[in-house]
C-alpha positions as CSV (number, residue, x, y, z in Angstrom):
1,M,-19.7,-12.1,-34.6
2,S,-22.6,-9.7,-35.1
3,A,-24.6,-10.2,-38.3
4,Y,-26.2,-7.4,-40.2
5,S,-28.1,-8.3,-43.3
6,G,-28.1,-6.0,-46.3
7,G,-28.9,-6.2,-50.1
8,S,-26.9,-5.3,-53.1
9,G,-25.2,-2.1,-53.9
10,K,-24.6,-0.4,-57.3
11,G,-23.4,-2.7,-59.9
12,M,-24.5,-6.0,-58.1
13,E,-26.8,-8.7,-59.5
14,S,-30.5,-8.8,-59.2
15,A,-31.9,-9.4,-55.7
16,E,-33.1,-13.0,-56.3
17,N,-29.4,-14.1,-57.0
18,I,-27.9,-12.1,-54.0
19,G,-27.3,-13.7,-50.5
20,S,-27.2,-11.6,-47.3
21,V,-24.2,-9.6,-46.4
22,H,-23.0,-9.7,-42.8
23,I,-20.8,-7.1,-41.1
24,A,-19.0,-7.7,-37.9
25,V,-16.9,-5.1,-35.9
26,A,-14.0,-6.5,-33.8
27,S,-14.8,-5.5,-30.2
28,T,-11.2,-4.8,-29.6
29,A,-10.9,-2.4,-32.6
30,G,-9.7,1.2,-32.0
31,F,-7.9,3.2,-29.2
32,C,-6.0,1.1,-26.6
33,F,-5.9,2.4,-23.1
34,G,-2.3,4.0,-23.4
35,V,-3.2,5.8,-26.7
36,K,-6.5,7.0,-25.3
37,R,-4.9,8.3,-22.2
38,A,-2.3,10.3,-24.2
39,V,-4.9,11.8,-26.6
40,R,-6.9,12.9,-23.5
41,Y,-3.8,14.6,-22.1
42,A,-3.2,16.4,-25.5
43,E,-6.9,17.5,-25.6
44,R,-6.6,19.0,-22.0
45,L,-3.4,20.8,-23.1
46,A,-5.2,22.2,-26.0
47,E,-7.9,23.5,-23.7
48,E,-5.2,25.1,-21.5
49,G,-3.8,27.1,-24.4
50,G,-1.7,24.6,-26.3
51,G,1.7,23.2,-26.1
52,Y,3.8,20.4,-27.6
53,T,4.1,16.6,-28.0
54,L,7.4,15.0,-28.4
55,G,6.8,13.2,-31.6
56,Q,3.3,12.5,-33.0
57,I,1.0,11.7,-30.1
58,I,-0.4,8.8,-32.1
59,H,0.3,7.4,-35.6
60,N,-2.9,8.9,-36.9
61,P,-2.5,11.8,-39.2
62,F,-6.1,13.0,-38.7
63,V,-5.8,13.2,-34.9
64,A,-2.4,14.8,-35.2
65,S,-3.8,17.4,-37.6
66,D,-6.8,18.2,-35.4
67,L,-4.5,18.7,-32.4
68,E,-2.2,20.9,-34.2
69,K,-5.1,23.1,-35.3
70,R,-6.0,23.3,-31.6
71,G,-2.5,24.5,-30.6
72,V,-0.8,21.2,-29.8
73,K,2.1,20.9,-32.2
74,A,4.3,17.7,-32.6
75,V,8.1,18.4,-32.4
76,E,10.8,15.9,-33.0
77,S,13.4,17.7,-30.8
78,L,13.4,19.6,-27.6
79,D,15.4,22.2,-29.4
80,E,12.0,23.2,-31.1
81,I,10.5,24.2,-27.8
82,A,11.3,27.8,-27.0
83,D,8.1,29.4,-25.6
84,G,8.0,27.7,-22.1
85,K,4.8,25.8,-22.9
86,K,4.3,22.2,-21.7
87,V,5.4,19.3,-23.7
88,I,3.7,15.7,-23.6
89,I,5.8,12.5,-23.7
90,R,3.8,10.3,-26.0
91,S,2.5,6.8,-25.1
92,H,5.6,5.2,-26.8
93,G,7.8,6.7,-24.1
94,V,11.4,8.1,-24.2
95,G,14.8,7.2,-23.0
96,Q,16.2,8.1,-19.6
97,A,18.4,10.8,-21.2
98,V,15.3,12.8,-22.5
99,Y,14.0,13.1,-18.9
100,G,17.4,14.4,-17.9
101,E,17.4,17.0,-20.6
102,L,13.8,18.1,-19.8
103,K,14.8,18.7,-16.1
104,R,18.0,20.4,-17.1
105,R,16.2,22.9,-19.4
106,G,13.4,23.4,-16.8
107,I,10.8,22.3,-19.4
108,E,7.5,21.3,-17.7
109,Y,6.3,18.0,-19.1
110,I,3.3,15.6,-18.9
111,D,4.4,12.0,-19.0
112,A,1.7,10.1,-21.1
113,T,4.0,7.0,-21.5
114,C,1.7,3.9,-21.6
115,P,1.9,2.1,-18.2
116,F,2.7,-1.1,-20.0
117,V,5.7,0.6,-21.7
118,A,6.7,2.2,-18.4
119,N,6.8,-1.3,-16.9
120,I,9.3,-2.4,-19.6
121,H,11.4,0.7,-18.7
122,R,11.5,-0.4,-15.1
123,I,12.4,-4.0,-15.9
124,V,15.4,-3.1,-18.1
125,R,16.6,-0.5,-15.8
126,E,16.5,-2.6,-12.7
127,K,17.9,-5.7,-14.3
128,S,20.6,-3.8,-16.1
129,E,21.6,-2.2,-13.0
130,N,22.4,-5.6,-11.7
131,G,24.6,-6.3,-14.8
132,A,22.2,-8.1,-17.1
133,R,22.5,-7.5,-20.9
134,V,19.1,-6.7,-22.7
135,I,17.6,-8.3,-25.7
136,I,14.5,-6.5,-27.2
137,V,12.3,-8.2,-29.7
138,G,10.8,-5.3,-31.8
139,D,11.1,-3.0,-34.6
140,P,14.6,-1.1,-34.1
141,S,13.1,2.0,-35.8
142,H,10.0,2.1,-33.7
143,P,10.1,5.0,-31.0
144,E,8.9,2.6,-28.4
145,V,11.9,0.4,-28.9
146,K,14.3,3.4,-29.0
147,G,12.8,4.5,-25.7
148,I,13.3,1.0,-24.0
149,K,17.0,1.1,-25.3
150,G,17.3,4.5,-23.6
151,H,16.7,2.8,-20.3
152,C,19.4,0.0,-20.5
153,L,22.4,0.7,-18.5
154,T,24.3,-2.2,-20.2
155,E,24.7,-3.3,-23.6
156,S,21.4,-4.0,-25.5
157,R,20.4,-5.7,-28.8
158,V,17.3,-5.4,-30.9
159,V,16.1,-8.4,-33.0
160,D,13.3,-8.3,-35.5
161,S,13.9,-11.2,-37.8
162,I,15.5,-14.7,-37.8
163,R,18.7,-13.2,-39.4
164,D,18.9,-10.9,-36.3
165,I,18.6,-13.7,-34.0
166,E,21.4,-15.7,-36.0
167,L,23.7,-12.6,-35.6
168,L,22.9,-12.5,-31.9
169,I,23.7,-16.1,-31.2
170,S,26.9,-15.9,-33.1
171,D,28.2,-13.2,-30.7
172,K,29.4,-15.6,-28.0
173,L,30.8,-12.8,-25.8
174,F,27.4,-11.2,-25.6
175,V,25.2,-14.4,-25.0
176,Q,27.3,-15.9,-22.2
177,N,26.3,-13.0,-20.0
178,A,23.3,-12.9,-17.8
179,L,20.5,-11.9,-20.2
180,I,16.9,-10.5,-20.1
181,L,14.4,-10.8,-23.0
182,V,11.6,-8.2,-23.5
183,V,9.3,-7.4,-26.4
184,Q,7.7,-4.4,-28.0
185,T,4.2,-4.1,-26.5
186,T,2.6,-4.1,-30.0
187,Y,4.7,-6.9,-31.6
188,Q,3.0,-9.7,-33.5
189,L,2.2,-12.5,-31.0
190,A,3.2,-15.4,-33.4
191,K,6.5,-14.0,-34.2
192,W,7.2,-13.3,-30.5
193,I,6.4,-16.8,-29.5
194,E,8.7,-18.1,-32.4
195,Y,11.6,-15.9,-31.6
196,K,11.3,-16.4,-27.9
197,K,11.6,-20.2,-28.3
198,I,14.8,-19.9,-30.6
199,I,16.6,-17.4,-28.2
200,K,15.7,-19.4,-25.1
201,K,17.3,-22.6,-26.8
202,H,20.7,-20.8,-27.3
203,C,20.9,-18.5,-24.2
204,T,21.0,-20.5,-21.1
205,N,21.4,-17.7,-18.6
206,L,18.2,-15.9,-19.7
207,Q,15.2,-14.4,-18.0
208,I,12.1,-13.8,-20.1
209,F,9.5,-11.0,-19.7
210,D,6.4,-11.4,-21.7
211,T,5.7,-7.6,-22.3
212,I,3.3,-7.7,-25.2
213,C,0.4,-5.6,-24.1
214,K,-2.7,-7.8,-23.4
215,A,-4.9,-5.4,-25.5
216,T,-2.5,-5.7,-28.5
217,A,-2.4,-9.5,-28.3
218,E,-6.2,-9.6,-27.9
219,R,-6.7,-7.4,-30.9
220,Q,-4.4,-9.4,-33.0
221,N,-6.0,-12.6,-32.1
222,E,-9.5,-11.4,-32.6
223,A,-8.6,-10.0,-36.0
224,E,-7.1,-13.1,-37.2
225,E,-9.9,-15.2,-36.0
226,L,-12.4,-12.8,-37.6
227,A,-10.5,-12.9,-40.9
228,K,-10.7,-16.7,-40.8
229,K,-14.5,-16.5,-41.0
230,C,-14.8,-13.4,-43.4
231,D,-14.6,-13.0,-47.1
232,I,-13.4,-9.4,-46.7
233,M,-11.6,-7.5,-44.0
234,I,-11.3,-3.8,-43.6
235,V,-8.4,-2.6,-41.4
236,A,-8.7,1.1,-40.4
237,G,-5.7,3.0,-39.0
238,G,-2.7,5.2,-39.5
239,A,-0.2,4.3,-42.3
240,R,2.6,4.8,-39.9
241,S,1.1,2.8,-37.1
242,S,3.2,-0.3,-36.4
243,N,0.2,-2.3,-34.8
244,T,-2.1,-1.5,-37.7
245,A,0.4,-2.7,-40.2
246,K,0.6,-5.9,-38.2
247,L,-3.3,-6.3,-38.2
248,T,-3.3,-5.7,-42.0
249,K,-0.6,-8.4,-42.6
250,L,-2.4,-11.0,-40.3
251,C,-5.8,-10.5,-42.0
252,A,-4.3,-10.4,-45.5
253,A,-3.0,-14.0,-44.9
254,R,-6.6,-15.2,-44.2
255,C,-8.8,-13.3,-46.8
256,K,-9.0,-10.2,-49.0
257,T,-8.0,-7.3,-46.9
258,F,-8.4,-3.5,-47.5
259,F,-6.4,-1.0,-45.5
260,T,-7.6,2.6,-45.1
261,E,-6.5,5.6,-43.0
262,S,-10.1,7.0,-43.1
263,A,-13.7,6.2,-44.1
264,E,-13.3,8.7,-47.0
265,A,-10.3,6.7,-48.3
266,L,-12.1,3.4,-48.5
267,P,-11.8,2.1,-52.1
268,T,-15.6,1.8,-52.5
269,D,-15.7,0.9,-56.2
270,E,-13.1,-1.9,-55.7
271,I,-15.1,-3.3,-52.7
272,R,-18.4,-3.2,-54.8
273,N,-16.8,-5.0,-57.8
274,L,-15.4,-7.7,-55.4
275,L,-18.9,-8.1,-53.7
276,T,-20.3,-8.6,-57.3
277,E,-17.7,-11.2,-58.0
278,L,-18.3,-13.0,-54.8
279,N,-22.0,-13.2,-55.3
280,L,-21.4,-14.7,-58.8
281,E,-19.0,-17.2,-57.4
282,R,-21.2,-18.1,-54.4
283,H,-24.6,-18.2,-56.3
284,G,-26.4,-16.3,-53.6
285,A,-24.5,-17.6,-50.6
286,D,-24.0,-15.3,-47.6
287,I,-21.0,-13.0,-47.6
288,Y,-19.1,-11.9,-44.5
289,I,-17.2,-8.6,-43.9
290,G,-15.0,-7.9,-40.9
291,I,-13.9,-4.5,-39.6
292,T,-11.0,-4.0,-37.2
293,A,-8.7,-1.0,-36.4
294,G,-5.3,-0.2,-34.9
295,A,-4.7,1.3,-31.5
296,S,-4.5,4.7,-33.0
297,T,-7.8,4.7,-34.6
298,P,-10.5,6.9,-33.0
299,N,-14.0,5.3,-32.5
300,G,-15.7,7.9,-34.9
301,T,-13.4,6.5,-37.8
302,I,-14.5,3.0,-37.1
303,K,-18.2,4.0,-37.0
304,E,-17.9,6.0,-40.3
305,V,-16.1,2.9,-41.9
306,H,-19.0,0.8,-40.8
307,R,-21.6,3.3,-42.1
308,I,-20.1,3.5,-45.5
309,M,-19.8,-0.4,-45.8
310,S,-23.5,-0.6,-44.6
311,E,-24.4,1.9,-47.4
312,I,-22.5,-0.2,-50.0
313,T,-24.3,-3.4,-49.1
314,K,-27.8,-2.4,-47.9
315,N,-31.1,-3.0,-49.7
316,E,-33.0,0.1,-50.4
317,E,-36.2,-1.7,-49.1
318,M,-34.7,-2.4,-45.7
319,D,-35.0,0.0,-42.8
320,I,-32.2,-0.9,-40.4
321,D,-30.5,1.6,-38.1
322,F,-27.0,0.5,-38.9
323,M,-25.3,2.9,-36.3
324,A,-27.5,1.4,-33.5
325,E,-26.5,-2.0,-34.7
326,V,-22.7,-1.3,-34.7
327,D,-23.1,0.1,-31.2
328,K,-24.0,-3.4,-30.2
329,T,-20.8,-4.7,-31.1
330,F,-19.1,-2.6,-28.5
331,K,-19.2,-3.8,-24.9
332,R,-21.7,-1.6,-23.1
333,V,-21.5,-0.2,-19.5
334,Y,-24.1,1.5,-17.5
335,I,-24.3,3.3,-14.2
336,G,-24.6,0.6,-11.4
337,N,-22.8,-2.0,-13.7
338,R,-20.5,-4.2,-11.6
339,V,-17.3,-4.8,-13.5
340,K,-13.9,-6.4,-13.3
341,A,-11.1,-3.8,-13.5
342,L,-7.3,-4.1,-14.2
343,V,-5.3,-1.4,-12.4
344,V,-3.0,0.1,-15.0
345,S,-1.4,3.0,-13.0
346,V,-1.8,4.7,-9.7
347,N,-1.1,8.3,-8.8
348,N,-1.8,10.4,-5.7
349,T,-5.4,11.3,-6.7
350,E,-6.8,8.2,-8.6
351,A,-6.2,4.7,-9.9
352,V,-6.4,4.3,-13.7
353,V,-8.0,1.1,-14.7
354,D,-8.9,-0.9,-17.8
355,I,-12.5,-2.5,-17.7
356,G,-12.3,-4.1,-21.2
357,T,-14.3,-1.4,-23.0
358,K,-13.2,1.6,-25.1
359,H,-13.7,3.8,-22.1
360,S,-10.8,5.2,-19.9
361,G,-11.6,4.1,-16.3
362,Y,-10.8,6.1,-13.2
363,I,-11.3,5.4,-9.6
364,P,-10.9,8.6,-7.4
365,A,-9.0,8.2,-4.2
366,D,-12.1,8.7,-2.1
367,E,-13.8,5.9,-3.9
368,L,-11.1,3.4,-3.5
369,T,-11.5,2.9,0.3
370,A,-13.7,4.0,3.1
371,T,-10.6,4.7,5.2
372,P,-9.8,8.4,5.1
373,G,-6.3,9.7,4.4
374,M,-5.2,6.7,2.6
375,L,-3.3,7.3,-0.8
376,P,-4.4,5.2,-3.8
377,K,-0.9,3.4,-3.7
378,D,-1.8,2.2,-0.2
379,V,-4.8,0.4,-1.6
380,V,-4.0,-0.9,-5.0
381,K,-1.0,-1.3,-7.4
382,P,-0.7,-1.8,-11.0
383,G,-1.6,-5.4,-12.1
384,D,-4.3,-5.8,-9.4
385,E,-7.7,-7.0,-10.6
386,I,-10.5,-5.5,-8.5
387,D,-14.3,-5.4,-8.4
388,C,-15.9,-2.0,-9.0
389,V,-19.2,-0.4,-9.8
390,V,-19.8,2.2,-12.5
391,T,-20.8,5.5,-11.0
392,S,-20.8,7.8,-14.0
393,I,-20.2,7.7,-17.7
394,N,-19.1,10.4,-20.1
395,D,-19.5,8.6,-23.7
396,A,-18.5,11.9,-25.3
397,E,-15.1,11.8,-23.7
398,G,-14.9,8.1,-23.5
399,V,-14.4,8.2,-19.7
400,V,-16.1,6.2,-17.0
401,Y,-15.8,6.7,-13.3
402,L,-16.0,3.8,-10.9
403,S,-16.0,2.9,-7.1
404,K,-14.3,0.1,-5.4
405,K,-15.6,1.5,-2.1
406,K,-19.2,0.7,-2.9
407,V,-18.4,-2.8,-3.9
408,D,-16.4,-3.3,-0.6
409,A,-19.2,-1.8,1.4
410,A,-21.9,-4.2,-0.1
411,A,-19.5,-7.2,0.5
412,G,-18.9,-5.8,4.0
413,L,-22.5,-5.4,4.8
414,E,-23.0,-9.2,4.2
415,K,-20.1,-10.1,6.4
416,L,-21.4,-7.7,9.2
417,T,-24.8,-9.3,8.9
418,A,-23.3,-12.6,9.4
419,A,-21.3,-11.4,12.3
420,F,-24.5,-10.0,13.9
421,N,-26.3,-13.4,13.4
422,E,-23.4,-15.3,14.9
423,N,-22.5,-12.7,17.7
424,A,-19.0,-12.6,16.3
425,T,-16.4,-9.9,17.1
426,V,-15.2,-7.8,14.2
427,S,-12.4,-5.3,13.9
428,G,-12.4,-1.7,12.4
429,V,-10.8,1.7,12.5
430,V,-12.4,4.7,14.1
431,T,-12.6,7.1,11.2
432,G,-14.9,9.8,12.4
433,V,-16.8,11.5,15.3
434,I,-20.3,12.6,14.9
435,K,-23.1,13.7,17.1
436,G,-23.9,11.1,19.6
437,G,-21.0,8.7,18.8
438,V,-18.2,7.6,16.4
439,I,-18.0,5.9,12.9
440,V,-16.0,2.9,12.6
441,T,-15.0,1.6,9.1
442,C,-15.3,-2.1,9.2
443,E,-15.1,-4.5,6.1
444,G,-15.3,-1.3,4.0
445,T,-18.7,-0.5,5.6
446,R,-19.6,2.5,8.0
447,V,-20.6,1.3,11.4
448,F,-22.2,3.8,13.9
449,V,-21.1,3.3,17.5
450,P,-23.2,5.4,20.0
451,A,-21.3,7.2,22.6
452,S,-22.8,4.9,25.3
453,H,-21.3,1.9,23.6
454,T,-17.8,3.4,22.9
455,G,-16.5,2.5,26.3
456,V,-15.3,6.1,26.8
457,P,-15.9,7.1,30.5
458,R,-18.9,9.3,30.8
459,A,-19.7,12.0,33.5
460,R,-20.5,10.5,37.0
461,K,-24.0,10.6,38.5
462,G,-24.7,14.2,39.5
463,E,-22.1,15.7,37.1
464,T,-22.9,17.5,33.9
465,E,-21.1,17.0,30.6
466,T,-21.4,19.4,27.7
467,P,-21.6,18.1,24.1
468,E,-18.3,19.7,23.4
469,E,-16.7,17.8,26.3
470,L,-18.1,14.5,25.1
471,V,-16.8,15.1,21.5
472,K,-13.4,15.8,23.0
473,K,-13.5,12.4,24.8
474,L,-14.7,10.5,21.7
475,E,-11.9,12.1,19.6
476,T,-9.3,10.2,21.6
477,L,-10.5,7.1,19.7
478,L,-9.8,8.6,16.3
479,K,-7.7,6.5,14.0
480,K,-7.5,3.7,16.5
481,E,-8.3,0.1,15.6
482,V,-11.1,-1.3,17.8
483,K,-13.0,-4.6,18.1
484,L,-16.8,-4.5,18.2
485,K,-19.9,-6.4,18.3
486,I,-22.7,-5.7,15.7
487,I,-25.9,-5.0,17.7
488,E,-28.2,-3.8,14.8
489,V,-28.3,-4.3,11.0
490,A,-30.9,-2.6,8.8
491,E,-29.9,-4.0,5.4
492,G,-32.6,-2.0,3.4
493,R,-31.2,1.2,4.8
494,G,-27.6,0.0,4.8
495,R,-27.4,1.1,8.5
496,V,-25.1,-0.9,10.9
497,V,-24.7,-0.1,14.6
498,G,-21.9,-1.6,16.7
499,S,-20.7,-1.6,20.2
500,I,-17.0,-1.4,21.3
501,K,-18.1,-1.8,24.9
502,N,-19.8,-5.1,24.4
503,A,-16.8,-6.5,22.6
504,S,-14.5,-5.3,25.2
505,K,-16.7,-6.7,28.0
506,E,-16.8,-10.2,26.3
507,E,-13.0,-10.1,25.7
508,S,-12.5,-9.1,29.4
509,E,-14.6,-11.9,30.8
510,A,-12.9,-14.3,28.6
511,L,-9.4,-13.1,29.8
512,K,-10.6,-13.3,33.4
513,T,-11.7,-16.9,33.0
514,K,-8.5,-17.8,31.3
515,F,-6.4,-16.0,34.0
516,W,-7.9,-17.6,37.0
517,S,-7.7,-21.1,35.4
518,E,-3.9,-20.7,34.8
519,I,-2.7,-18.6,37.8
520,E,-0.2,-20.1,40.1
521,V,2.4,-18.7,42.8
522,G,5.6,-17.7,41.1
523,K,4.1,-17.3,37.6
524,K,5.5,-14.3,35.7
525,Y,3.5,-11.7,33.7
526,I,4.2,-8.5,31.9
527,G,1.5,-6.2,33.1
528,E,0.6,-2.5,32.6
529,V,0.6,-0.1,35.4
530,K,-3.1,1.2,35.6
531,S,-3.0,3.2,38.9
532,M,-0.9,3.9,42.0
533,E,-1.2,4.8,45.6
534,S,1.5,5.8,48.2
535,Y,1.5,2.1,49.3
536,G,1.9,0.5,46.0
537,V,0.7,0.1,42.3
538,F,-2.0,-1.7,40.5
539,V,-1.1,-3.7,37.4
540,D,-3.4,-5.0,34.7
541,L,-2.4,-8.7,34.1
542,G,-4.9,-9.1,31.3
543,G,-8.4,-8.6,32.5
544,V,-7.4,-8.9,36.2
545,D,-5.6,-6.4,38.3
546,G,-2.9,-7.3,40.8
547,M,-1.2,-5.1,43.5
548,V,2.5,-4.7,43.9
549,H,3.3,-3.2,47.5
550,S,5.9,-0.4,47.4
551,S,8.2,-2.7,49.4
552,E,8.0,-5.2,46.6
553,L,8.7,-2.8,43.8
554,T,12.4,-2.3,44.3
555,W,15.3,-3.3,46.6
556,N,16.0,0.4,47.1
557,R,14.3,2.5,49.6
558,I,11.6,4.9,48.1
559,K,8.9,7.2,49.5
560,H,6.4,6.8,46.6
561,P,5.9,4.4,43.6
562,R,6.1,7.3,41.2
563,E,9.9,7.5,41.7
564,I,10.4,4.4,39.6
565,V,7.2,3.8,37.6
566,S,4.6,5.8,35.7
567,I,1.0,4.8,34.8
568,G,1.0,3.0,31.4
569,D,4.5,1.5,32.1
570,K,5.0,-2.2,31.3
571,L,6.2,-4.1,34.4
572,E,7.4,-7.6,34.8
573,V,5.9,-9.1,38.0
574,Y,5.4,-12.5,39.6
575,V,2.5,-13.9,41.7
576,K,3.3,-13.9,45.5
577,S,-0.2,-15.0,46.6
578,Y,-3.8,-14.9,45.3
579,D,-7.4,-15.4,46.5
580,P,-9.8,-16.4,43.7
581,E,-12.9,-15.8,45.9
582,K,-11.9,-12.2,46.7
583,K,-10.3,-11.8,43.3
584,R,-7.1,-10.5,44.8
585,V,-3.6,-11.0,43.5
586,S,-0.5,-9.9,45.4
587,L,2.5,-9.4,43.2
588,G,6.2,-8.8,43.5
589,A,8.6,-7.0,41.1
590,K,11.9,-7.3,42.7
591,N,14.4,-9.7,41.0
592,P,15.7,-12.1,43.5
593,D,19.2,-12.0,41.5
594,D,19.4,-8.3,42.2
595,N,19.0,-8.7,46.0
596,P,21.5,-6.2,47.5
597,W,21.7,-8.3,50.6
598,T,23.3,-11.1,48.8
599,K,26.0,-8.8,47.7
600,F,26.4,-7.2,51.0
601,L,26.8,-10.5,52.9
602,S,29.5,-11.6,50.4
603,E,31.5,-8.4,50.8
604,F,31.1,-7.2,54.5
605,A,31.3,-8.5,58.0
606,V,31.0,-7.4,61.6
607,G,33.9,-5.1,62.6
608,D,34.4,-3.7,58.9
609,I,34.7,0.1,58.8
610,V,32.5,1.4,55.9
611,K,31.7,4.8,54.4
612,A,27.9,5.3,54.5
613,Q,25.7,8.2,53.3
614,I,23.0,9.4,55.8
615,V,19.5,8.8,54.0
616,S,17.3,9.7,57.0
617,T,17.1,10.7,60.6
618,T,14.8,9.8,63.4
619,P,14.5,10.8,67.1
620,F,16.4,7.5,67.9
621,G,19.2,7.7,65.3
622,A,19.9,7.8,61.6
623,F,19.9,5.4,58.7
624,A,23.0,5.4,56.5
625,Q,23.1,3.6,53.0
626,I,26.1,1.2,52.9
627,I,25.5,0.0,49.3
628,P,22.3,0.7,47.2
629,G,19.5,-1.3,48.9
630,V,21.2,-1.9,52.2
631,D,20.9,0.6,55.1
632,G,22.4,0.5,58.5
633,L,21.1,2.1,61.6
634,I,23.3,4.4,63.7
635,H,21.6,4.5,67.0
636,I,21.6,7.9,68.8
637,S,24.0,6.5,71.4
638,Q,26.4,5.5,68.7
639,I,26.8,8.8,67.0
640,S,29.3,10.6,69.2
641,L,31.4,10.3,72.3
642,D,29.3,13.0,73.8
643,R,25.7,12.6,74.9
644,V,23.4,13.2,71.9
645,T,19.9,14.6,72.4
646,N,19.3,16.0,68.8
647,V,20.3,13.7,66.0
648,S,20.2,16.5,63.4
649,Q,22.7,18.6,65.1
650,Y,25.3,15.9,64.4
651,L,24.2,14.3,61.2
652,T,22.4,15.6,58.1
653,I,20.8,13.9,55.1
654,G,23.4,13.4,52.3
655,Q,26.4,13.5,54.6
656,V,29.0,10.7,54.2
657,V,30.4,9.3,57.4
658,E,32.8,6.5,58.5
659,A,31.3,3.9,60.8
660,K,31.9,0.5,62.1
661,I,29.7,-2.5,61.5
662,T,28.7,-3.7,64.9
663,E,25.9,-6.2,64.1
664,I,24.4,-8.1,61.2
665,D,21.0,-9.7,61.6
666,E,20.6,-11.9,58.4
667,E,17.0,-13.1,59.2
668,K,15.7,-9.6,59.6
669,N,18.0,-7.9,57.1
670,R,19.3,-5.4,59.6
671,V,22.7,-3.8,60.1
672,S,23.9,-1.8,63.1
673,L,26.6,0.8,62.7
674,S,28.5,2.9,65.2
675,I,30.5,6.0,64.8
676,K,31.1,6.2,68.5
677,E,33.1,2.8,68.5
678,L,35.2,4.1,65.7
679,L,35.9,7.4,67.6
680,E,36.8,5.5,70.8
681,E,39.2,3.3,68.9
682,T,40.8,6.3,67.4
683,E,41.1,7.9,70.8
684,E,42.6,4.9,72.3
685,A,45.1,4.5,69.5
686,E,46.0,8.2,70.0
687,G,46.4,7.7,73.8
688,E,48.7,4.7,73.2
689,A,50.8,6.8,70.8
690,D,51.1,9.5,73.4
691,Y,52.1,7.0,76.1
692,D,54.8,5.4,73.9
693,E,56.2,8.8,73.3
694,E,56.5,9.8,76.9
695,T,58.0,6.4,77.7
696,D,60.6,6.8,75.0
697,G,61.6,10.2,76.5
698,E,62.0,8.8,80.0
699,E,64.3,6.1,78.7
700,N,66.3,8.6,76.8
701,E,67.0,10.7,80.1
């Protein structure tokens, strides 16, 4: 409690019989986050030419009157909106049907529903979609409660007293269902605790959500504690405000309490008389006065109430700046101040946060993270508590801007300094290309990597490379995650220099050492094809390259490896042989189970007649594919009954011929074929047929 001493006012006893009067303002008094946000939307709407609010923006007649004078009118029904201007949904929120009607009529709206209320809407909508009935603890006539009911897709009940709870429990058909229990955000905490306990005892299939706004609970707790210590409490707020009425009731149970809608409406004469009576009773003992205010009360009203109370109690001889003193009761923030922030809501351009003061806190998207292109929702979510630093303050509008990025960068610099000292490897994302290198965002901190340390291939000796060509090469790293070593840290300047090349080299050496310690013949790897020649391909096995000869790539006949693989392909290989001294590894990629010779030997034998396709021709004959992976040689002497001097005059690539298997060499995997033998057999068969025909004719004669 902040103490301010003052003397007597008009009508009080002589100074020697009067004790000090102490005034304390509750730190939680005044606009809550949701109300402040809604009012700000309304003020912006006024600046844009005016519009409407669906219901009074807050339960404060002075704020509502001021807004109406500025062109923002409160309406109770959408039917009152006829000129196409925007309408604000107030912080209490509305039911789902209202959103549908706004959309149907094409009315542009600003949704100022308090994020804590919107969270209740989400809970009841999702749970009722799954069949749960809803119990709402709150004032059934309050707009917030009406809005919550409007999001329930199943039967809902509102309870606001012990009698309501008794009626609820007596409805056996209702309470035997799956139920959820929520509470109005501004409900009295003590009543909520009591009612929750009773309902929980009688409803066994119940899920409870404590949805009282933290700010509301804190305001009520602080007001009650303050009232316990005070002789007089002043509660400022709107007469129609639910949370102000609860504050008044809580305080009145502890001490003499005065409610007022404005500073001008304070019953000053009654307060002076009461102070006189207290002085007489206390015989000069100190008197304590507390001031609190509802969530709909502007800061100006609170300060004015304090000013008038100070005037009532101050001594003419004292020279105290009461307004400066009252400011001390409010939590102060300053540029560079590091604070804890609770994320209340997130949109595409900023995160809205509560920092525990009367300011509305905003973190722009580019101050949430150093990684470009990320939306606020990708970085934080409602309910997160984060560390931020204040970057600017507008006390006139009650707005403070903050940066999470700067806090992350400071913490990141410490981590990168430790990585530098320990020669540790860190990871980051390449977020920019600048003159002479790239920027890597690592631990929320910008790290400069010179071009020579990026690992990007540079021009060879004797070749020239323009700055534009270098930039084009460096741009291939953009948005890629990289590992790097920190090679320089200048903490005073906040400059950090890193090397992707050094990290890559260390990793490569470690992989090579591990590879040679574990390699063995027959071991399988999944490697990446790095390069190829006509005789084979080179595969990266993880720091070490091995070669797969073309003949070991496939069981089929190929002219060049590019027919079956491309650079960058993943290839399963196995070790055929290796030489650690020469750092050479010979690999195979053919699966033994797919060996076409196994299939051929199981299906064919010498003497079989097959259909084969000519795949190549040579001066000494032609090769014909019997099955994929197995070719047979048709020697030039076995092509025709005639003498053949030019194979291509008899056989062409792609031609399918019938031939006889004349030899199979299993050790050398060779097959010999003959068209000639097949022709000879055919000729002999035809000769025998002719002979039989002639013989039959002679016998018939």
